[in-house]
C-alpha positions as CSV (number, residue, x, y, z in Angstrom):
1,M,42.6,64.1,61.5
2,R,43.0,66.0,58.3
3,V,47.1,66.7,58.0
4,L,48.7,68.9,55.4
5,L,51.9,67.5,54.2
6,F,54.4,70.6,52.8
7,P,57.6,68.8,51.5
8,S,60.2,71.4,49.4
9,A,59.7,68.7,46.3
10,Y,57.4,65.7,45.5
11,L,56.4,63.7,42.9
12,P,57.5,62.9,40.1
13,A,60.4,64.1,41.3
14,L,62.6,61.4,43.3
15,G,64.3,61.5,46.3
16,G,64.9,61.0,50.0
17,V,62.0,63.5,50.6
18,E,59.8,62.7,48.1
19,E,59.6,58.8,49.1
20,L,58.9,59.7,52.2
21,T,56.2,62.5,52.1
22,R,54.3,59.7,49.6
23,H,54.3,56.7,51.7
24,L,53.8,59.1,55.4
25,A,51.0,59.9,53.4
26,L,49.6,56.4,52.3
27,E,50.1,55.0,55.5
28,L,48.4,58.3,57.0
29,T,45.3,57.7,54.8
30,R,44.9,53.8,55.2
31,S,44.3,54.6,59.3
32,G,42.0,56.9,58.0
33,D,43.1,59.8,57.9
34,E,42.7,62.5,55.6
35,V,45.8,63.9,53.6
36,E,47.4,66.7,51.4
37,V,50.4,67.3,49.6
38,W,51.1,71.0,48.8
39,T,54.9,71.6,47.4
40,G,56.4,74.0,44.8
41,R,56.2,74.4,41.1
42,M,58.3,76.9,38.8
43,P,56.0,79.2,36.9
44,S,58.1,77.2,33.3
45,S,56.2,74.1,35.3
46,E,53.9,71.9,33.2
47,L,52.6,70.0,35.9
48,L,49.2,70.9,36.4
49,A,48.4,73.0,39.9
50,V,46.3,70.3,41.5
51,E,46.2,66.4,40.8
52,Q,46.0,63.6,42.0
53,L,48.7,60.9,42.3
54,D,48.3,57.6,43.9
55,G,44.8,58.7,45.0
56,L,46.4,61.6,47.1
57,T,45.5,65.5,45.9
58,V,49.2,67.2,45.3
59,R,49.1,70.8,45.0
60,R,51.6,72.9,43.6
61,F,52.0,76.4,44.3
62,L,54.8,79.1,43.0
63,V,56.6,80.0,45.9
64,E,59.3,82.1,45.1
65,L,61.1,84.3,47.6
66,P,63.1,87.5,47.5
67,A,66.8,87.5,47.1
68,L,68.8,86.5,49.1
69,D,70.3,90.0,50.7
70,A,69.0,91.5,54.1
71,G,67.5,94.5,51.9
72,A,65.3,92.0,50.0
73,L,62.7,91.3,53.3
74,L,61.4,94.3,51.9
75,R,61.0,93.5,48.8
76,F,58.7,90.3,49.0
77,P,57.7,89.1,45.6
78,P,53.8,90.4,44.5
79,I,53.1,86.7,43.7
80,A,53.7,85.4,47.1
81,Y,51.1,87.2,48.2
82,R,48.4,85.8,45.4
83,T,49.9,82.4,46.6
84,L,49.1,83.3,50.6
85,A,46.1,83.7,49.0
86,E,45.8,80.7,47.6
87,M,46.5,79.0,50.3
88,R,44.1,80.4,53.0
89,R,41.6,80.1,50.6
90,V,42.1,76.6,50.7
91,V,42.9,76.2,54.2
92,S,39.7,78.2,55.2
93,R,37.4,75.9,53.2
94,W,39.3,72.0,54.1
95,R,40.7,73.2,57.8
96,P,44.0,71.0,58.6
97,D,44.3,70.0,62.5
98,L,48.6,70.7,61.0
99,V,50.8,71.5,58.5
100,H,53.7,69.7,58.6
101,V,57.1,70.6,56.6
102,Q,59.0,68.1,55.2
103,C,62.5,69.6,54.2
104,F,62.4,73.4,55.2
105,G,63.1,75.3,52.2
106,P,60.9,78.1,50.2
107,N,58.0,75.8,51.3
108,G,58.5,76.2,54.8
109,A,58.9,80.1,54.7
110,Y,55.0,79.7,53.0
111,A,53.7,77.3,55.6
112,L,54.9,79.6,58.1
113,A,53.1,82.7,57.4
114,L,49.9,80.5,56.4
115,A,50.3,78.8,60.1
116,E,50.6,81.6,61.4
117,M,47.3,83.6,59.2
118,T,45.0,80.9,59.9
119,R,46.4,79.8,63.2
120,T,47.2,76.3,62.5
121,P,49.6,74.4,64.2
122,L,53.0,74.1,62.5
123,V,55.3,70.7,62.3
124,V,58.9,71.3,61.6
125,T,60.6,68.1,60.0
126,L,64.8,68.5,59.3
127,Q,66.4,66.2,56.9
128,G,69.6,67.5,56.5
129,E,68.9,70.4,54.3
130,T,70.9,72.8,56.4
131,L,73.8,70.9,56.2
132,M,73.4,69.2,52.3
133,D,72.2,71.9,50.0
134,N,74.7,72.0,47.1
135,D,74.9,76.0,46.9
136,D,75.5,76.0,51.2
137,I,71.9,78.3,50.9
138,Y,72.2,79.4,54.6
139,D,75.1,80.6,54.3
140,H,74.0,82.9,52.2
141,S,70.0,83.2,52.6
142,V,69.2,86.1,55.1
143,V,65.4,85.4,54.6
144,L,65.6,81.5,54.6
145,R,68.2,81.9,57.9
146,T,64.9,84.0,59.5
147,A,62.1,82.1,58.3
148,L,64.2,79.1,59.6
149,R,64.6,80.1,62.5
150,A,61.1,81.9,63.3
151,A,59.7,78.7,62.4
152,L,61.6,76.8,64.8
153,A,60.1,79.3,67.6
154,R,57.0,79.0,66.5
155,A,56.3,75.2,65.9
156,A,54.3,72.8,68.0
157,A,56.7,70.1,67.5
158,V,60.1,69.8,65.2
159,T,61.5,66.1,64.6
160,G,64.7,65.9,62.7
161,C,65.7,62.6,60.3
162,S,69.2,62.3,63.6
163,Q,70.1,64.0,66.2
164,F,73.4,65.1,63.9
165,T,70.9,67.4,62.3
166,L,69.1,68.3,65.1
167,D,72.2,69.3,67.1
168,D,73.3,72.0,63.6
169,A,69.5,73.5,64.2
170,V,70.5,74.3,67.8
171,R,73.8,75.7,66.5
172,R,73.6,78.2,64.2
173,F,69.1,78.2,63.8
174,G,68.1,78.5,67.4
175,L,66.1,75.4,68.2
176,A,66.2,74.8,72.0
177,P,68.4,71.9,73.1
178,G,66.0,68.7,73.4
179,R,63.4,70.1,71.9
180,G,63.5,68.7,69.1
181,Q,62.7,64.8,68.6
182,V,64.6,62.1,66.2
183,I,62.3,60.2,63.6
184,F,64.7,58.2,61.5
185,N,63.9,58.0,57.6
186,G,62.4,54.6,56.1
187,V,62.6,52.5,53.6
188,G,60.4,50.3,51.9
189,E,60.4,46.7,50.4
190,L,61.6,46.2,47.2
191,S,59.1,45.7,44.3
192,S,58.1,42.8,42.4
193,A,59.8,44.1,39.2
194,V,63.1,43.8,41.1
195,V,62.6,40.7,42.7
196,D,61.1,39.2,39.8
197,G,62.9,41.0,37.4
198,D,63.3,39.4,33.7
199,R,67.1,39.9,32.9
200,S,69.7,37.7,34.0
201,A,72.4,39.0,36.5
202,D,74.9,39.5,33.7
203,S,73.1,41.1,31.3
204,F,71.6,43.4,33.9
205,A,75.3,44.4,34.8
206,A,76.4,44.8,31.2
207,S,73.8,46.1,29.7
208,V,72.8,49.0,32.5
209,L,75.6,49.2,34.9
210,G,78.5,48.5,32.1
211,I,80.6,46.2,33.4
212,S,81.4,42.7,32.4
213,P,79.7,39.6,32.7
214,G,81.1,37.9,35.8
215,R,82.4,40.8,37.7
216,R,82.2,41.5,41.0
217,Y,81.5,45.3,41.8
218,V,81.7,47.4,45.0
219,F,78.0,49.9,44.6
220,A,77.4,53.6,45.4
221,V,74.8,55.3,44.2
222,G,74.0,59.0,44.7
223,R,73.6,63.0,43.4
224,V,77.7,63.3,42.1
225,V,78.4,66.3,44.5
226,E,81.3,66.6,46.3
227,K,79.7,66.1,49.5
228,K,79.4,62.5,48.6
229,G,82.2,61.9,48.3
230,F,82.8,59.2,46.0
231,D,86.3,60.3,45.1
232,L,87.0,59.6,48.6
233,L,85.7,55.5,47.4
234,L,88.2,56.0,44.5
235,D,91.1,57.1,46.5
236,A,90.2,54.0,49.1
237,F,89.4,51.3,46.4
238,V,92.9,52.6,44.2
239,R,94.7,50.7,47.6
240,V,93.1,46.9,47.5
241,A,91.7,47.0,43.9
242,A,95.2,45.2,42.9
243,A,94.3,42.7,45.5
244,H,90.8,41.9,44.2
245,P,91.6,41.8,40.6
246,D,88.0,40.1,40.2
247,T,86.1,43.4,41.3
248,D,84.8,46.5,39.9
249,V,83.6,50.1,40.9
250,V,79.9,50.7,39.8
251,V,79.4,55.0,40.7
252,G,75.2,56.0,40.2
253,G,73.7,59.1,39.5
254,E,74.5,62.0,38.0
255,G,75.7,65.5,39.4
256,P,78.1,69.0,38.6
257,A,81.1,66.7,40.3
258,L,80.8,63.9,37.9
259,P,83.1,65.0,35.0
260,A,86.0,65.5,38.0
261,L,85.4,62.2,39.1
262,R,86.0,60.6,36.1
263,S,88.8,62.6,35.8
264,R,90.0,61.3,39.2
265,A,89.7,57.7,37.8
266,L,91.6,58.3,35.0
267,S,94.3,59.4,37.0
268,L,94.3,57.1,39.5
269,G,94.8,54.3,36.6
270,L,91.3,52.9,37.6
271,S,89.5,54.0,34.1
272,D,88.9,49.9,33.7
273,R,87.7,49.3,36.4
274,V,85.0,52.0,37.1
275,A,81.6,52.4,35.4
276,F,79.7,55.8,35.4
277,P,76.1,54.1,34.4
278,G,74.7,57.3,34.9
279,R,71.0,58.1,36.6
280,L,69.6,54.8,37.5
281,A,65.7,54.3,37.5
282,R,64.1,53.1,41.1
283,D,64.2,49.6,40.3
284,D,68.0,49.3,38.8
285,V,68.6,50.8,41.9
286,G,67.1,48.1,44.1
287,R,69.3,45.7,41.3
288,A,72.2,47.0,41.4
289,M,72.3,46.8,45.4
290,A,71.0,43.6,45.4
291,G,73.8,42.0,42.8
292,A,76.9,44.2,44.4
293,A,79.3,42.8,46.6
294,V,80.0,45.5,49.3
295,F,77.7,49.2,49.1
296,V,79.5,51.7,50.2
297,M,78.0,55.6,51.1
298,P,81.4,57.6,51.1
299,S,79.7,60.9,52.2
300,R,82.0,63.4,53.8
301,L,78.7,64.8,55.6
302,E,75.5,62.2,55.9
303,P,72.4,63.9,57.5
304,F,71.0,60.4,57.3
305,G,71.9,58.5,54.8
306,I,68.5,56.2,53.6
307,V,71.1,54.2,50.8
308,A,72.4,52.4,54.0
309,L,69.0,50.9,54.3
310,E,68.6,49.9,50.3
311,G,72.0,48.4,51.6
312,W,70.8,46.8,54.4
313,R,67.0,45.5,52.2
314,A,69.0,44.2,49.7
315,G,71.1,42.3,52.2
316,V,74.6,43.6,51.5
317,P,77.0,44.1,53.4
318,V,77.6,48.2,53.8
319,V,80.2,50.6,54.6
320,A,79.1,53.7,55.7
321,T,80.6,56.9,56.5
322,A,80.8,57.8,60.3
323,R,80.7,62.3,59.6
324,G,76.8,62.4,60.1
325,G,73.4,60.5,61.1
326,A,74.7,57.0,60.0
327,S,76.3,56.5,63.1
328,E,73.3,56.7,65.0
329,F,71.8,54.1,63.2
330,V,74.1,51.6,61.9
331,R,76.3,48.7,64.5
332,D,79.5,48.9,63.3
333,G,81.4,45.5,63.0
334,E,77.5,44.0,63.5
335,D,75.4,45.3,60.9
336,G,77.9,47.2,58.8
337,L,81.5,49.0,59.0
338,L,81.5,52.9,59.7
339,V,84.4,55.1,58.4
340,D,85.8,57.8,58.6
341,P,85.9,58.6,54.5
342,F,88.8,60.7,54.9
343,D,90.9,58.2,56.8
344,P,92.2,56.2,53.3
345,V,93.9,53.5,55.2
346,A,90.8,52.8,57.3
347,F,88.4,53.3,54.6
348,A,90.9,50.5,52.5
349,K,90.7,48.4,54.8
350,A,86.5,48.4,55.6
351,L,86.6,47.6,51.8
352,D,89.3,45.0,51.9
353,T,88.0,43.1,54.9
354,L,84.6,42.7,53.4
355,L,85.7,41.8,50.1
356,G,88.3,39.1,51.4
357,N,85.9,37.7,53.8
358,G,82.5,36.0,52.2
359,D,82.0,34.7,55.7
360,L,81.7,37.7,57.3
361,A,80.1,39.8,54.4
362,R,77.3,37.5,53.8
363,R,76.7,37.9,58.3
364,M,77.1,41.4,58.0
365,G,74.1,41.5,54.7
366,A,72.0,39.0,57.2
367,A,72.4,41.1,59.7
368,G,71.2,44.2,58.4
369,R,68.5,42.7,56.5
370,L,67.3,42.1,60.1
371,R,67.2,45.2,60.9
372,V,64.7,46.3,58.3
373,A,62.1,46.4,60.0
374,E,62.5,48.9,62.6
375,F,62.8,51.5,60.0
376,S,59.4,50.2,57.8
377,W,57.1,52.9,56.8
378,P,54.0,51.6,58.6
379,S,56.7,52.0,61.9
380,I,57.7,55.6,60.8
381,A,54.2,56.5,60.2
382,S,53.5,55.6,63.4
383,R,56.0,57.3,64.6
384,Y,54.6,60.8,62.9
385,R,51.2,60.1,64.2
386,R,51.9,59.9,67.9
387,V,53.7,63.6,66.9
388,Y,50.5,64.5,65.2
389,E,48.2,63.8,68.0
390,E,50.3,65.2,70.8
391,V,50.1,68.4,68.7
392,A,46.2,67.9,68.7
393,R,46.3,67.7,72.4
394,S,48.7,70.4,73.0
395,S,46.5,72.7,70.7
396,G,43.1,72.1,72.0
397,G,42.4,69.5,68.7
398,R,41.4,72.8,67.1
399,G,41.8,72.9,63.2
400,A,42.9,76.3,61.3
401,S,40.3,79.1,61.3
402,S,39.8,81.8,58.4
403,G,42.2,84.0,60.5
404,T,41.9,87.9,61.0
C-alpha cells in the first residue's frame, strides 16, 4: 500500500505523536509499504520543505488556518490555497491509497480538504488533542471544531489512543457511538546508549538529575503544565517525606508551570528534596526511569500515558492517574497502582506502599516489564495495517485521483 501519514508534528520535534508516526512509518516500510510523512511548518522555519529522514520522505507544508472566530471561515488565508495546490500536485503523482491524520490540528483540516479534492480515503487518529491542548484550542476555535466534526463524519476509519479519547469525540464532536476503535500507543526497547551507558548511576544522578549520590528518587517527567499534575505529586509526597528520608523527587521537563512548581516545592518545605533538571534527552529519560524507585504519572487528565509504558519498560513500579486512558491498560494492584491525583491521602498511601515495600515494588515492576511486549511497535503497526486493509476493501482499493 501507499500510505500518507500526516501527523500534527514530526522530527526533529520530540513527543508521543512524533515517535508514533516515526515507528509506524518504519514498520510499514519494513513490511513493504510505501510511506511518506507530511506535516506542518512555520514560515520562519529553517527546516527543509522536503528531506529524507530514516529513509523516509518527509514533506513540510505551510498549514496556516484563519483566525479563531466564526467570521474567519470566510477569510481563509491565501497561502492555504497555494499549499493545497502543492499537496494536490504531489498526490496526483504519487497516488496514495489513504491519508492518515495522527493528532488532529491544522494538519487535519488540510488533510480533510485534500482527501475531498482527490477522493482519497481518510483515516483519523485522535491522540487526546481535544482534551490536553494547553490553550484549550477546541473550546475557542470554530474553524478547528468544524474541521474535526467534518473529518470524523467523512473519515473511512477513526481510531483513538483510548476509549476515553473516543468518548470525548462522541460527546463533543459528533463521532457516532461505537464507530471508533481503540489502538493503544506503543513503546520501543531501551537504546544501547541507556543499557550500556558509560556513567555510573551515582554520576548520572548527580550530573544530570541534580540529586546527591546514593539517594532514592521518585521520578516524573513531561511538559510542565497544569494538566500534568506535578503539583499534586508534591502535595502527596510531602505527606510521606518524613517517613522516607532517603528519597527525593525528580521532575524532568520544561514548561510554563515550572516557576509555580518551584515555588510550590519551597512553600511545602521540599526545596531540598525536589530536583528540576529541566528538559531531558530521550536516552536520559530512559536512564532516569531505570534508576527510579517509583515512576509517577500524576496527570489531572491523561488521554493515554506513554510515559507509563516507559516506566514498565524500565522495570520500575508505576503509579498512574486514574483520570483518563491509563485505567484502560494499567491493571491496578498487579502491574501498577491507579490513584486519583486529587486525593492526596490515597496518592500518598500509594507512594508510601511502594517506597516501603521493596518486594512489592520489584514484583510490580517485573509485572509491568512483562506487559511491554503487548505495546511493541510491530504489534501496534499491525493493528493500523488491518485498519488500512479494511479501508482499502471498503473503497474498492482505489488510490487518489486527480480530482475535479
